N, C-alpha and C positions, 0 to 999 in steps of 0.2 A: 491581273489587279484588279479589275472587276470580277474575275472568278473568287479572288480570295475575299475582297467586299462581299460577297456572295453567301460564303460557305464560314467565314469567321465569327457572324453571329451564332450560326449552329455548331461551332467547334467549341464557343464559350461553353454556351450552356451544356454541350454531353462534356465538357473538363468539370464544371463546377459541380453538374447533376452528380459526377462521379464521384466526387469527392464528399461529397455527403453522404450519398450511399454504403460506400466505402468505411467511410468516420463511423455512420451507424452500426454497421455489420460489424467494426473492430470495436465494439462492446460491448459485443455478446460474442465475440468469438474466442477461444474455438468449443468450448461448452457447446452439447446441440440443445440444452436447457438455458445455457444464457445468464444461468446463476453465478458462475464462477465468477466471470468476468466483471459483470455488473458490479456484482457485493465487492469488488475491487476499487471499481469508478465510485463509488458511495462514500465508501472509507477514506481512498486517498483525494480525493475532489468534492465533497457535498459536505461532509462532516467537518472538514478545518472549516465551512462558512458557517456553519451553524445551523445547520440541519439535523433535525431530531431524524431517530433509524428509522421511523413511519414514515417521514415527509419524504427525504431521501430515497426509498423505496419510489413513490408517487411520484417526484421527480425526474429521476433517474430513467424510467419508464418511458415518462411521459415524452421526455427530452431525444428518445432515441426516436420514437415514433415519430414528434416535429421532424427529424433531420431526414427519416424516410420520406415522409410527407413531402418535404421542399423540396428534397431532391426529385421525387417523383414529377413533382407539380411544373417543375420546371424545364420537362421534356416537354407538356400538356401545351397548347393554344389560349389559357386561359387566366384573364388577368395577369399579365407579367410585368408589366409595368406601373401598375397600381397597387399590387398585394405582392406577389413574387419574390422580385428582386427584392424591395424594400424589406420583404422579411429577413432574405436571407443577407442583404449588408448589415442590419439592425443584430442579426444572430451572431454574426463572425464579428461585430465591432466588440458585442457584451463579451467574446471569448478571450479578443485582443487586450482589453481591459481586465478582465480576471487575470490573465496568464502575468500581465506586467506587473499587476500585485503581488502575484506569487514569487517572481523573481525580485522583488524588491525587498519581498519577507523575509524566502526563505533559499532564494538563490536559483541560478538556471540548472537545477538538477531536478533528476528523477523522470520519468515518464509522465509527461503531461496527461495522458490520457486520452487526446483526442480521435487516435484509431486504436485506443484499447492495445491489448497484449499483440492484433496483427501488424501494427506498424510502429513499434516503440517511437516516441520524438521528444527533444526537449522540450521547455516551454517557451525558449526563444524560436527553434526552429519552427513551433506551432505558431506562434505570433508573424513569423515569417510567411508563411502558408496563410492566415489569413489575408493578410495585407494584400497582399500577391492577388487575393480570390476576391475581395473586394475591390481593388481594381480593374480586373475584370470584369468583373460584373456593373461599375459605375461606368466603362467604356460602351457594354451592353446596353444600359439602362439610357444612356445620353447620347452617344453615336449611332448606335444602329436602333434605336427606340421606333423608328418611323420603318423598318424592315421587323419587326416583332407583333405577330398576332395577336390583337386589343379583343378576344371576344370575353367576355362579362358573363361569369356562371361561378357565383360565390358557391351555393349549390356542392357544386362539384367542388371546390377549395377544402370547405370545410369538411364533407363525407370523406374524402382522401386524408384529410387530418384525423380524422376522430378514426376512420378504420384503421390506419396503421396505428395511434395511439392503443386502441382498444387491444390490436393484433399482440403487441409489446407485454400488456399486461394478461393475456391469454398464454403467451410462450413463456413469459418468468413469472407466476403466480408470487404475489408480494407473501404470502405465506411460506413459503418456502424458508424467506430468511428470519423468519419468527425465532429469538434466542431470550434467553433468560438476562444474559450479559446487560447492564445500565447503561442508558444510552450514551453515547462517546462525549458528551456534552458535560455528562454528570462526573463530578470530583470522586465519587466511590469508585470508578472504573477500575481494574489491575494497572493500565497506563498510567496511573497517579504516583506510580511507583517509580522515587526520583532516581534519573538516571546518573546524575550527579554526586548520587550519594556517597558517601564514603566512611571508613572506619576512623573514628576520635579516639583517642587515646584519655578519656577522662573517665571518672567513675562512673556516669550515668550509665555509658556504653562500653565498656569494657571492663569484664570482670577478672582480677590476676587472680591467677593458680599457683598459691605458693609454695614451697618447700617447707617440711618441717623444721621446726626452731633449733637451731644446731646447738647440743648441748655445753661446747665449750664455748662456745660466744657467748651465748645465749643472745641469740639477735638473729631475727628473720633473715633467711637470705634471699639474694634477690630472684624476684618471680621468673619462672622458665618458659612458663608458657601464656600466651593472651587468648585471651576468646572473649567475640563483641557477647551482650548480654543479649540471650533467644527474645525474636521479635518472628511473628506475625509476616510473611513475604508477603501473602494474598495467592500464593502458587498452591498452599496444601490441599485446595479442593482437587487438584489433579494429582498431585504425588503428596501423600501423606507424609513421607520422611524429607519432605525437602529442605524443612526447616532445622533440624537437627544436624549439625559438623558442617563440611563445607561440601558444596555440592553444583553442578552446573547443572541450567537449564538453557535448553537451545530452542530458538523460534527456527522452522524451517519446513520449505514446501518440498513436496518430494522432487517434484520434477526441473526443482531450481539446480543449475551445474554452482552457481556460488557454494546453495547451500550443501551441495554433496562434495565440492573442495572442501568445504569448512568444517564437514565431519568427518573426512580424510584425514585433516589434519591435528582437529583433537584425537582419532585413533592412533597416530604417530606420538604425539604428546605424551597419551596415556602410558601407552608401552616404554617409552623413555623416562618416566618419571615418575620415583616411588610415592607413595602414599597419593595418587589422582584421584581427585574428588571423583564422587560419583555422576556421571552424565546422565541425563534423561530428557526427553524430547518431546514437546509440542510440535504438531505435523498441523501443518494447515490441509484443509481436506478440499485438496485440487491435485488431480491425477492421485491419487490415493493408495491406487494398485500397484504404482511407483514404488512403494515403500520395502519390499523385499529387498530391490535391485540396488534402491537409494543404502539401503545397509552391506551388498556386495561391495558395490562402489567403496564405503567407508569402512570398510576392513572388519570390521564388529557391527553387533545386533545391539541396539541399548532398551531400556523400557521407554516406551514414549504410549502419547496420546493422540488421536486424532479429531480436531474442532474447527467447529463450523467457520466456514472463512471469516463472516461478520466477528463472531465469538475469539476468533484469531486474533483479531486487529483489536479486538478491544484489549485484550489480554498483552501483546506486545507495543500496541500504542498505534495509531494510526499515520503519526509524523516519522513515523519510524520504517525502518526496511528490512527484509532479510540477506542474508542469513543474520540471526540475532542469538548473543550466546553471552548469559547473565553468571557469573561468579557469584555465588551466595554462601555466609558462614553464619550460621545459625539463626537463617532467615534474614540477615543482613545485607543487603546490595553492595557488594564492593566495586562490582564493574559489570557495566553493559556492553557489551559493542553489537553493532546494528549498522545495516548497508554495507556497500561493497566501495566505496569511497570514500574520503576522507578521515579524520582524525577519529571519531569514532568506529571504523573499521575491525571488523576481527583481525587482530593479529597476533599469531603463536608466540614468536617471542615476548611480546609484551603480559601475554597469559601466564607466560612460564616465571618471568620477572613480577607479576604480581603474586602466585602464590610462591615463589622464594620469599619475600618479603613479608609475609605471617611468618614464616617457618624462623626465618632471622631474627623476628620480632623478639625484643628483651625487656 
């Protein structure tokens, strides 16, 4: 029993330090430059909180540096009870509050980003992990406080934290994330396209193409083909003809298994459906070298462009997820599928139904 009491404080310190170090590393994994994953963290976690593009870059790198620094400091004998453990508890508590709000507003879905792409975790799982960590730190602070070394060295603490943050800015230069896409908080971004938009049978949005007057009855025959009034979708900067007729524009990550499966289903649907709309793809610039293999798996190659990660999410929308498939008609959004779960996820049969609805429209 005395042996356990003797080594338990060190076990807790190593465990919590490991969690913070892995959490920090996960946010820059697996890209050696750390740009890809940290951009996802900014778009998915910071933009919804109201951060501007520039402040998100600064905050994300600082946060990762602080995580690295605190994880390391927990292993050193300086100001553990006074500064290090309280700072760790405070950071975990803030994460718990943020994740709780996220669950209440958007539900317990997706990767919370705590460990980045290294270890996907739902918000609820992250809350449980954080609460357990807070409990262990509280035990370490209260019960084993007398066993903790308490040498004061504020200069050492601030130096470690500053160096860790500086290293993050050196490893992940903010200028790499520069883009001409408006701030995600702006209403002028392409993500402002309404995913719930549908075609309405009214004179403002629909043009009736009528057949010539029947000379025997002197009456106009019933319109056979209906088309939505042409409009700009916002995607014409990527594909010049995207607003002409029926089109599919897809949002894929080359290494995403769900994206590959969706592309393969679309190829099968194209091969079995007459007059299938032209399909064009916007790829996220993550593992772009896998695009040839992506097309090989899909069974066909399609016109495509590769977008910077920040720009990609600005177009698709930070609150949505890949795979994304948008069905456009004359620039009007008929249907947008996104993500892998729920009613918005891509469904081959539903898309087939959407295409048939338009064909049968009188």
